[in-house]
PALO-435770 format. One record per atom (N, C-alpha, C): residue in three letters; x, y, z. Coordinates in pm, whole numbers, padded with zeros to 5 digits, always signed. Atoms other than C-alpha are relative to their C-alpha. Layout:
ALAXYZ;...
***
This chain:
UNK+00095-00127+00030;UNK-00001-00035-00046;UNK+00123+00139-00011;UNK-00075-00101-00004;UNK+00160+00334-00067;UNK-00051+00045+00084;UNK+00055-00072-00094;UNK-00002+00501+00222;UNK-00127-00022+00081;UNK+00120+00116-00167;UNK-00260+00426+00567;UNK-00160+00054-00161;UNK+00138+00032+00093;UNK-00518+00595+00276;UNK-00047-00109-00086;UNK+00037+00090+00098;UNK-00489+00379-00003;UNK-00009-00158+00107;UNK+00079+00112-00078;UNK-00511+00051+00296;UNK-00132+00014+00021;UNK+00186-00010-00020;UNK-00825+00207+00388;UNK-00113+00013-00061;UNK+00062+00102+00089;UNK-00966+00136+00107;UNK+00001-00126-00062;UNK-00056+00124+00034;UNK-00817-00137+00061;UNK-00104-00102+00078;UNK+00054+00018-00049;UNK-00971-00249+00301;UNK-00140-00062+00020;UNK+00166-00028-00046;UNK-01321-00128+00365;UNK-00058-00065-00158;UNK+00014+00108+00169;UNK-01337-00257-00033;UNK-00011-00130-00003;UNK-00066+00128+00029;UNK-01203-00582-00036;UNK+00075+00001-00182;UNK-00030+00037+00190;UNK-01199-00603-00442;UNK-00131+00031-00020;UNK+00003-00004+00058;UNK-01493-00516-00445;UNK-00127+00102-00089;UNK+00126+00058+00072;UNK-01974-00323-00963;UNK-00010-00166-00038;UNK+00041+00164-00005;UNK-02105-00714-00975;UNK+00084+00007-00184;UNK-00022+00009+00132;UNK-01921-00853-01290;UNK-00112-00095-00112;UNK+00066+00119+00100;UNK-02184-01156-01362;UNK-00083-00011+00166;UNK+00077+00051-00127;UNK-02509-01271-01071;UNK+00111-00172+00036;UNK-00108+00169-00100;UNK-02270-01594-00863;UNK-00120-00071+00006;UNK+00022+00069+00067;UNK-02342-01870-00942;UNK+00064-00140+00112;UNK-00015+00113-00048;UNK-02261-02201-00710;UNK-00019-00130+00047;UNK+00068+00115-00024;UNK-02293-02533-00594;UNK-00099-00100-00068;UNK+00073+00134+00060;UNK-02529-02850-00725;UNK-00046+00026-00067;UNK+00140-00071+00044;UNK-02796-02762-00955;UNK-00101-00086+00023;UNK+00131+00058-00071;UNK-03114-02777-00778;UNK-00022+00019+00205;UNK+00050-00043-00224;UNK-03064-02717-00388;UNK-00014+00129-00029;UNK+00098-00149+00021;UNK-03205-02365-00320;UNK+00170+00114+00066;UNK-00130-00066-00007;UNK-02927-02073-00334;UNK-00032+00127+00026;UNK+00058-00092-00020;UNK-02912-01804-00120;UNK+00090+00099-00077;UNK+00005-00135+00079;UNK-02842-01424-00300;UNK+00074+00150+00121;UNK-00032-00159-00062;UNK-02635-01113-00140;UNK+00055+00108-00112;UNK-00051+00014+00082;UNK-02604-00869-00314;UNK+00058+00143+00001;UNK-00041-00164-00086;UNK-02446-00505-00206;UNK+00064+00114-00112;UNK-00107-00120+00002;UNK-02323-00156-00362;UNK-00015+00067+00095;UNK-00026-00137-00092;UNK-02140+00094-00206;UNK+00066+00059-00068;UNK-00096-00132+00139;UNK-01944+00448-00295;UNK+00056+00007+00142;UNK-00088-00035-00127;UNK-01691+00512-00066;UNK+00040+00146-00043;UNK-00036-00142-00044;UNK-01612+00872+00029;UNK+00133+00064+00057;UNK-00047-00059-00052;UNK-01385+01117+00162;UNK-00030+00124+00020;UNK+00073-00165-00011;UNK-01487+01452+00290;UNK-00118+00016-00020;UNK+00152+00073+00052;UNK-01797+01375+00141;UNK+00025+00050-00175;UNK-00053+00030+00150;UNK-01566+01350-00187;UNK+00015-00156-00053;UNK+00007+00099+00068;UNK-01635+01045-00414;UNK+00124-00035+00005;UNK-00106+00111-00008;UNK-01347+00803-00380;UNK+00002-00153-00121;UNK-00005+00081+00039;UNK-01475+00507-00584;UNK-00160-00074-00020;UNK+00125+00044-00009;UNK-01765+00236-00602;UNK-00001-00133-00032;UNK-00031+00182-00044;UNK-01774-00146-00557;UNK-00156-00051+00038;UNK+00091+00116-00029;UNK-02033-00432-00511;UNK+00073-00138-00060;UNK-00005+00160+00002;UNK-02044-00776-00447;UNK-00105-00086-00062;UNK+00081+00058+00050;UNK-02272-01013-00576;UNK+00001-00114+00013;UNK-00102+00122-00120;UNK-02227-01360-00325;UNK-00167-00039-00003;UNK+00106+00085-00052;UNK-02395-01668-00386;UNK+00026-00147+00052;UNK-00056+00165-00045;UNK-02420-01936-00168;UNK-00123-00136+00015;UNK+00059-00005+00040;UNK-02544-02264-00267;UNK-00040-00181+00084;UNK-00026+00121-00019;UNK-02555-02571-00040;UNK+00132-00029+00012;UNK-00125-00127-00164;UNK-02182-02533+00127;UNK+00059+00028-00127;UNK-00090-00061+00050;UNK-02076-02375-00184;UNK+00018+00132-00024;UNK+00020-00100-00045;UNK-02020-02015-00188;UNK+00086+00028-00179;UNK-00044-00033+00118;UNK-01926-01839-00531;UNK-00030+00166+00045;UNK+00011-00199-00026;UNK-01856-01428-00548;UNK+00070+00108-00119;UNK-00019-00075+00006;UNK-01819-01180-00748;UNK+00035+00130-00027;UNK-00022-00120+00004;UNK-01707-00859-00787;UNK+00110+00148-00065;UNK-00110-00047+00089;UNK-01483-00517-00926;UNK-00045+00147+00083;UNK+00011-00091-00074;UNK-01396-00195-00740;UNK+00088+00094-00099;UNK-00064-00136+00124;UNK-01334+00161-00918;UNK-00004+00149+00028;UNK-00019-00129-00065;UNK-01178+00430-00794;UNK-00045+00127-00088;UNK+00010-00077+00077;UNK-01205+00750-00869;UNK+00049+00135+00079;UNK-00081-00142-00119;UNK-01122+01173-00769;UNK+00167-00005+00045;UNK-00106-00064-00032;UNK-00847+01228-00607;UNK+00090-00085+00058;UNK-00031+00137+00030;UNK-00763+00857-00498;UNK+00117-00033-00101;UNK-00048+00047+00162;UNK-00664+00859-00865;UNK+00163-00003+00035;UNK-00135-00025+00025;UNK-00366+01056-00801;UNK+00116-00135+00035;UNK-00106+00142-00083;UNK-00147+00729-00590;UNK-00075-00103-00012;UNK+00063+00099-00037;UNK-00400+00455-00600;UNK-00116-00018-00146;UNK+00143-00006+00115;UNK-00590+00452-00971;UNK-00029-00146-00055;UNK+00073+00111+00029;UNK-00778+00072-00975;UNK-00101-00066-00056;UNK+00086+00006-00073;UNK-01017-00081-01071;UNK+00045-00164-00110;UNK-00041+00154-00023;UNK-01026-00452-00950;UNK-00092-00048-00033;UNK+00105+00119-00026;UNK-01238-00723-01054;UNK+00066-00131+00010;UNK-00073+00083-00012;UNK-01202-00986-00927;UNK-00154-00160+00040;UNK+00087+00091-00098;UNK-01418-01353-00793;UNK+00102-00097+00082;UNK-00056+00088-00086;UNK-01401-01609-00568;UNK-00031-00127+00040;UNK+00055+00113+00006;UNK-01492-01994-00497;UNK+00024-00093+00131;UNK-00049+00116-00094;UNK-01490-02265-00257;UNK-00150-00043+00119;UNK+00055+00051-00074;UNK-01643-02423+00050;UNK-00046+00076+00104;UNK+00123-00050-00102;UNK-01935-02328+00322;UNK+00042-00088+00105;UNK+00024+00097-00095;UNK-01863-02508+00679;UNK-00035+00057+00061;UNK+00147-00061-00021;UNK-02076-02478+00959;UNK+00126+00158+00072;UNK-00119-00142-00057;UNK-01754-02220+01108;UNK+00059+00066-00099;UNK-00095-00139+00120;UNK-01542-02072+00843;UNK-00053-00041-00205;UNK+00011+00033+00126;UNK-01523-02100+00481;UNK+00143-00019-00052;UNK-00129+00100+00154;UNK-01242-02302+00226;UNK+00000+00072-00104;UNK-00012-00027+00106;UNK-01151-02085-00038;UNK+00090-00117-00118;UNK-00032+00066+00063;UNK-01084-02284-00375;UNK+00088+00001-00102;UNK+00001-00084+00127;UNK-00996-02038-00640;UNK-00046+00147+00068;UNK-00019-00113-00062;UNK-00893-01694-00588;UNK+00021+00084-00101;UNK-00099-00158+00114;UNK-00821-01433-00930;UNK-00097+00102-00008;UNK-00001-00062+00008;UNK-00827-01136-00910;UNK+00041+00101-00099;UNK-00054-00082+00177;UNK-00719-00855-01296;UNK-00068+00143+00089;UNK-00020-00118-00002;UNK-00598-00511-01208;UNK-00059+00088-00103;UNK-00057-00017+00155;UNK-00690-00414-01550;UNK-00012+00191-00057;UNK-00040-00152+00041;UNK-00649+00024-01511;UNK+00098-00020-00134;UNK-00049+00005+00119;UNK-00472+00152-01827;UNK+00196-00012-00039;UNK-00096-00005-00091;UNK-00161+00200-01643;UNK+00078-00121-00015;UNK-00084+00103-00068;UNK-00062-00113-01502;UNK-00056-00153-00002;UNK+00060+00038-00010;UNK-00193-00406-01543;UNK+00036-00137+00070;UNK+00029+00089-00114;UNK-00243-00702-01257;UNK-00083-00137-00016;UNK+00076+00098-00016;UNK-00346-01086-01253;UNK-00023+00021+00071;UNK-00037+00068-00104;UNK-00345-01239-00923;UNK-00066-00102+00027;UNK+00091+00097+00016;UNK-00468-01558-00891;UNK+00039-00099+00150;UNK-00077+00038-00132;UNK-00455-01785-00525;UNK-00069-00147-00018;UNK+00067+00119-00037;UNK-00551-02171-00552;UNK+00002-00091+00118;UNK-00047+00018-00068;UNK-00549-02381-00306;UNK-00099-00167-00014;UNK-00021+00139+00072;UNK-00530-02739-00223;UNK-00017-00109+00205;UNK+00049-00028-00157;UNK-00673-02825+00215;UNK+00089+00031+00078;UNK-00040-00109-00094;UNK-00452-02749+00472;UNK+00181+00052-00099;UNK-00108-00034+00093;UNK-00169-02712+00193;UNK+00061+00184-00012;UNK-00063-00165-00016;UNK-00015-02287+00216;UNK-00099-00003-00183;UNK+00056+00006+00065;UNK-00209-02160-00107;UNK+00052+00077-00140;UNK-00104-00042+00057;UNK-00045-02142-00444;UNK-00022+00125-00093;UNK+00036-00171+00088;UNK-00034-01793-00612;UNK+00099+00003-00156;UNK-00006-00017+00117;UNK-00008-01691-00981;UNK-00018+00095+00011;UNK+00055-00132+00053;UNK+00057-01327-01096;UNK+00118+00033-00101;UNK-00001-00034+00103;UNK+00114-01197-01365;UNK-00019+00150-00047;UNK-00162+00053-00022;UNK+00336-00957-01382;UNK+00063-00100+00153;UNK-00043+00030-00088;UNK+00541-01093-01150;UNK+00027+00072+00137;UNK-00014-00091-00113;UNK+00597-00882-00806;UNK+00160-00105+00116;UNK-00115+00045-00133;UNK+00916-00909-00591;UNK-00015+00019+00143;UNK-00003-00033-00063;UNK+00861-00962-00289;UNK+00145-00020+00175;UNK-00184+00059-00049;UNK+01265-01003-00135;UNK+00017+00073+00121;UNK-00040-00017-00084;UNK+01293-00914+00209;UNK-00092+00054+00143;UNK+00131-00042-00169;UNK+00942-00899+00397;UNK-00103-00082-00093;UNK+00135+00091+00083;UNK+00765-01217+00228;UNK-00009-00058+00166;UNK+00032+00108-00087;UNK+00556-01403+00398;UNK+00007-00129+00052;UNK-00003+00159-00020;UNK+00609-01792+00567;UNK-00068-00032-00087;UNK+00099+00099+00102;UNK+00435-02052+00375;UNK-00100-00049+00124;UNK+00127+00003-00080;UNK+00323-02139+00717;UNK-00161+00078+00042;UNK+00101-00149+00010;UNK+00189-01826+00753;UNK-00156-00011-00023;UNK+00159-00006+00064;UNK-00073-01862+00477;UNK-00082-00114+00010;UNK+00131+00150-00017;UNK-00210-02195+00594;UNK-00103+00042+00044;UNK+00127-00060-00107;UNK-00615-02142+00734;UNK-00001+00114-00059;UNK+00031-00172+00047;UNK-00631-01791+00544;UNK-00083-00003-00103;UNK+00131+00005+00112;UNK-00883-01683+00311;UNK+00063+00114-00085;UNK-00030-00103+00084;UNK-00829-01435+00004;UNK-00068+00069+00003;UNK+00055-00145-00056;UNK-00982-01067+00019;UNK-00104+00053+00051;UNK+00126+00022+00047;UNK-01330-01147-00111;UNK-00042-00091+00042;UNK+00071+00092-00126;UNK-01430-01428+00075;UNK+00095-00009+00157;UNK-00006-00081-00151;UNK-01257-01248+00383;UNK-00187+00083-00015;UNK+00116-00074+00018;UNK-01515-01016+00300;UNK-00120-00065+00022;UNK+00180+00134+00062;UNK-01835-01273+00198;UNK+00002-00099+00117;UNK+00014+00103-00099;UNK-01741-01450+00566;UNK-00016+00079+00061;UNK+00081-00062-00138;UNK-01766-01181+00715;UNK-00117+00061-00045;UNK+00146+00015+00028;UNK-02090-01100+00576;UNK-00108-00081+00020;UNK+00068+00099+00017;UNK-02214-01443+00594;UNK-00065-00065+00082;UNK+00052-00019-00129;UNK-02199-01404+00950;UNK+00004-00229+00057;UNK-00013+00089-00028;UNK-02118-01763+00918;UNK+00122-00068+00090;UNK-00141-00031-00067;UNK-01765-01678+01103;UNK-00070+00044+00176;UNK+00046-00051-00128;UNK-02002-01507+01430;UNK-00007-00123+00071;UNK-00077+00117-00086;UNK-01889-01679+01706;UNK-00153+00101+00145;UNK+00086-00004-00099;UNK-02196-01709+02011;UNK-00190+00095-00088;UNK+00088-00112+00127;UNK-02427-01481+01688;UNK-00008+00087+00018;UNK-00078-00121-00002;UNK-02251-01200+01751;UNK+00047+00007-00083;UNK-00096-00042+00171;UNK-02182-01033+01425;UNK+00225+00120+00011;UNK-00169-00031+00011;UNK-01875-00895+01569;UNK+00079-00013+00033;UNK-00110+00037-00047;UNK-01722-01143+01707;UNK+00054-00116-00119;UNK-00058+00093+00093;UNK-01548-01285+01412;UNK+00206+00121-00050;UNK-00136-00074+00053;UNK-01152-01247+01260;UNK+00010-00076-00080;UNK-00023+00071+00146;UNK-01119-01296+00931;UNK+00216-00053+00028;UNK-00145+00024+00116;UNK-00719-01433+00766;UNK-00014-00021-00048;UNK-00012-00052+00134;UNK-00631-01307+00486;UNK+00154+00006-00027;UNK-00164-00009+00099;UNK-00277-01382+00230;UNK-00110+00051-00121;UNK+00057-00071+00107;UNK-00424-01149-00040;UNK+00123-00072-00150;UNK-00176+00043+00124;UNK-00008-01284-00246;UNK+00071+00057+00011;UNK-00076-00152-00005;UNK+00141-01026-00130;UNK+00032-00005+00199;UNK+00002-00093-00215;UNK+00058-00910+00307;UNK-00084-00099+00040;UNK+00101+00104-00093;UNK-00090-01142+00563;UNK-00070+00089+00085;UNK+00047-00026-00146;UNK-00289-00995+00830;UNK-00179-00022+00004;UNK+00150+00076-00101;UNK-00632-01023+01053;UNK-00102+00143-00037;UNK+00150-00132+00030;UNK-00955-00780+00933;UNK-00053-00090+00194;UNK+00037+00047-00145;UNK-01025-00825+01365;UNK-00107+00099+00043;UNK+00138-00038-00015;UNK-01399-00734+01440;UNK-00035-00027+00194;UNK+00044+00013-00120;UNK-01535-00615+01804;UNK-00099+00092+00033;UNK+00128-00089+00041;UNK-01856-00538+01910;UNK-00020+00138+00119;UNK+00037-00081-00057;UNK-01986-00199+02037;UNK-00067+00032+00110;UNK+00160-00013-00066;UNK-02344-00138+02100;UNK-00087-00016-00086;UNK+00056-00027+00095;UNK-02625-00166+01965;UNK-00059+00124+00018;UNK+00099-00194+00029;UNK-02800+00139+01812;UNK-00122-00055-00079;UNK+00173+00029+00054;UNK-03129+00192+01625;UNK+00061+00068-00138;UNK-00088-00054+00160;UNK-02974+00292+01271;UNK-00113+00070-00117;UNK-00002-00029+00092;UNK-03062+00539+01018;UNK+00054+00092-00068;UNK-00112+00020+00109;UNK-02922+00619+00695;UNK+00020+00186+00015;UNK+00080-00148+00073;UNK-02866+00996+00583;UNK-00020-00075-00135;UNK+00049+00077+00126;UNK-02922+00798+00220;UNK-00125-00040-00019;UNK+00164+00023+00016;UNK-03244+00674+00349;UNK+00019-00150-00049;UNK-00028+00060+00053;UNK-03151+00379+00246;UNK-00020-00171+00095;UNK+00028+00102-00058;UNK-03190+00120+00614;UNK-00048+00126+00100;UNK+00095-00053-00028;UNK-03394+00248+00817;UNK-00034-00146+00157;UNK+00096+00121-00073;UNK-03411+00021+01167;UNK+00121-00115+00111;UNK-00039+00054-00089;UNK-03234-00227+01451;UNK+00212-00040-00064;UNK-00200+00115+00069;UNK-02799-00289+01393;UNK+00087-00009+00133;UNK-00085+00007-00068;UNK-02502-00301+01580;UNK+00070+00066-00016;UNK-00105-00103+00037;UNK-02199-00104+01592;UNK+00119-00059-00002;UNK-00086+00046-00040;UNK-01836-00315+01535;UNK+00102+00080-00005;UNK-00136-00036+00067;UNK-01504-00176+01536;UNK+00089-00086-00058;UNK-00062+00094+00137;UNK-01285-00328+01284;UNK+00154+00090+00073;UNK-00182-00050+00019;UNK-00882-00328+01314;UNK+00018-00052-00131;UNK-00026+00071+00112;UNK-00684-00390+01051;UNK+00169-00039+00014;UNK-00108+00077-00018;UNK-00398-00636+01151;UNK+00124+00013-00021;UNK-00057+00022+00053;UNK-00086-00610+00978;UNK+00086-00130+00047;UNK-00066+00110-00042;UNK+00160-00941+01041;UNK+00113-00069-00061;UNK-00136+00076+00065;UNK+00381-01043+00718;UNK-00050+00073-00140;UNK+00021-00044+00119;UNK+00458-00904+00408;UNK+00013+00111-00009;UNK-00031-00137-00049;UNK+00474-00521+00506;UNK+00147+00037+00003;UNK-00112-00036-00069;UNK+00777-00311+00496;UNK+00016+00032+00109;UNK-00037-00014-00207;UNK+00940-00250+00842;UNK-00066+00089+00028;UNK+00073-00093-00117;UNK+00819+00057+00853;UNK-00170+00073+00022;UNK+00158+00025+00013;UNK+00485+00017+00776;UNK-00029-00100+00146;UNK+00046+00009-00093;UNK+00447-00260+00996;UNK+00050+00099+00159;UNK-00038-00088-00141;UNK+00624-00037+01286;UNK-00052+00147+00089;UNK+00151-00135+00007;UNK+00299+00204+01234;UNK-00098-00023-00027;UNK+00103+00078-00046;UNK+00090-00105+01304;UNK-00071+00016+00046;UNK+00076-00077-00068;UNK-00071+00048+01569;UNK-00071+00110+00008;UNK+00010-00121+00028;UNK-00109+00353+01456;UNK-00097+00054-00078;UNK+00120-00032+00119;UNK-00389+00256+01158;UNK-00101+00055+00083;UNK+00051+00022-00140;UNK-00649+00370+01276;UNK-00124-00078+00003;UNK+00142+00062-00041;UNK-00991+00187+01400;UNK-00139+00048-00028;UNK+00185-00005+00090;UNK-01278+00120+01170;UNK-00151-00024+00013;UNK+00146+00097-00051;UNK-01625+00143+01280;UNK-00136+00017-00069;UNK+00104+00063+00062;UNK-01898-00026+01140;UNK-00183-00019+00078;UNK+00190+00035-00046;UNK-02298-00029+01139;UNK-00035-00110-00084;UNK+00010+00135+00012;UNK-02409-00346+01077;UNK-00139-00009-00022;UNK+00097+00029-00108;UNK-02745-00501+01062;UNK-00026-00106-00114;UNK-00027+00163+00028;UNK-02852-00845+01007;UNK-00186+00043-00112;UNK+00097+00015+00066;UNK-03117-00961+00746;UNK-00018-00139-00079;UNK-00007+00107-00019;UNK-03257-01293+00698;UNK-00015-00035-00186;UNK+00034+00068+00133;UNK-03250-01488+00325;UNK-00140-00152+00015;UNK+00074+00114+00032;UNK-03488-01758+00205;UNK+00035-00133+00049;UNK-00068+00176-00080;UNK-03279-02063+00282;UNK+00021+00000+00115;UNK-00052+00023-00187;UNK-03237-02162+00629;UNK+00115-00026+00026;UNK-00081+00028-00068;UNK-02968-02122+00800;UNK+00116+00160-00088;UNK-00089-00022+00102;UNK-02835-01877+00519;UNK-00018+00238+00036;UNK+00073-00162-00015;UNK-02895-01460+00703;UNK+00084+00040+00022;UNK-00075-00081+00121;UNK-02752-01233+00630;UNK+00116+00125+00061;UNK-00017-00118-00070;UNK-02510-00908+00834;UNK+00099+00061-00098;UNK-00064-00063+00066;UNK-02369-00627+00641;UNK-00017+00142+00031;UNK+00025-00116-00027;UNK-02242-00345+00697;UNK-00055+00117-00071;UNK+00044-00102+00021;UNK-02450-00024+00640;UNK+00068+00159-00041;UNK-00041-00147-00037;UNK-02227+00251+00718;UNK+00186-00031+00023;UNK-00115+00044-00050;UNK-01829+00201+00781;UNK+00063+00159-00005;UNK-00011-00136+00025;UNK-01611+00504+00844;UNK+00114-00001+00101;UNK-00061+00018-00038;UNK-01277+00620+00961;UNK+00084+00116+00111;UNK-00055-00132-00039;UNK-01108+00923+01141;UNK+00107-00034-00053;UNK-00148-00015+00076;UNK-00758+00976+00935;UNK+00082+00146-00037;UNK-00064-00181+00005;UNK-00523+01240+00908;UNK-00055+00059-00127;UNK+00051-00074+00077;UNK-00651+01286+00562;UNK-00164+00066-00019;UNK+00098-00031+00019;UNK-01044+01359+00698;UNK-00073-00160+00063;UNK+00121+00041-00021;UNK-01326+01201+00796;UNK-00012-00143-00150;UNK+00040+00062+00113;UNK-01377+00861+00520;UNK-00058-00122+00026;UNK+00151+00143-00022;UNK-01671+00614+00482;UNK+00012-00025-00091;UNK+00070+00108+00069;UNK-01813+00341+00278;UNK-00171+00034+00054;UNK+00081+00016-00049;UNK-02173+00374+00283;UNK-00049-00061-00117;UNK+00065+00141+00099;UNK-02432+00093+00065;UNK-00125+00097-00006;UNK+00093-00044+00079;UNK-02685+00238-00150;UNK-00019-00100-00088;UNK+00089+00149+00053;UNK-02876-00079-00248;UNK+00072-00135+00060;UNK-00055+00160-00107;UNK-02888-00438-00032;UNK-00045-00058-00067;UNK+00099+00113-00023;UNK-03090-00727-00145;UNK+00091-00150-00032;UNK-00058+00161-00046;UNK-03075-01064-00030;UNK-00174-00125-00109;UNK+00045+00022+00093;UNK-03238-01295-00280;UNK-00144+00081-00105;UNK+00009-00073+00094;UNK-03294-01041-00545;UNK-00122+00078+00030;UNK+00149-00085-00042;UNK-03512-00891-00309;UNK+00079+00146+00120;UNK-00084-00090-00038;UNK-03457-00538-00112;UNK-00109-00058+00164;UNK+00107+00088-00074;UNK-03532-00709+00232;UNK-00116+00120+00126;UNK+00043-00067-00140;UNK-03680-00546+00552;UNK+00048+00165+00075;UNK-00011-00048-00034;UNK-03642-00179+00633;UNK+00060+00005-00112;UNK-00074-00058+00107;UNK-03413-00162+00291;UNK-00131+00059-00095;UNK+00010-00122+00145;UNK-03480+00181+00045;UNK-00007-00160-00094;UNK-00060+00090+00117;UNK-03592-00100-00249;UNK+00047+00125-00097;
***
């Protein structure tokens, strides 16, 4: 990451307009679908747009996503990232099978793929290849990790929530170059009234910490604790498929030296429909 601002945008956006409707699992099994569109702001200025389309069918998941930056952020980190991820859904975990990410910006194209085989470290393919000399991630540190898109889907799905608490989640992430955790803790229950009118209803505020572990330049690791705490309002929405309810962040924000940065949801659909409390 070129700066904490870029890291913040990457974390809260993950990789996230959809390429196509997601599809996963064996035909005939009931499918649950989550579609979310969000806009990224800094001081009221739009920095980018993103959305994701995730399908959970049986024990399988598949998600597609795209993130496009705009405005001032393009001065140091211009990206149009298209990504897909698929894998298995466990009782309390996700097991990725394949992750593909494409940065299609005109000045520098980048493809990154991660493939998974059981408990072995994920296999990385990058074109063009990038150097990690001097700040490598040890193979053992990548075992049991999630790709960025699987991590976001894991959080939104509520699969990893302990005791039904949507904030009680830690997502271990390896993106092919960096190893970090997304660590969430509960703050309080709240009544949500979004300024854009998208959602009015009950929710919970969580604090989210971006904990760098490996693959970062030494000076970045030294400032690990100074990375801003991210706050999020989560709302829960039931799916028509039993056991596939979702916890979606409708507002995410942090105080940075660049001012308040925020991500606001502007569209949420569960199984193709706006859920209760969400403006169609």
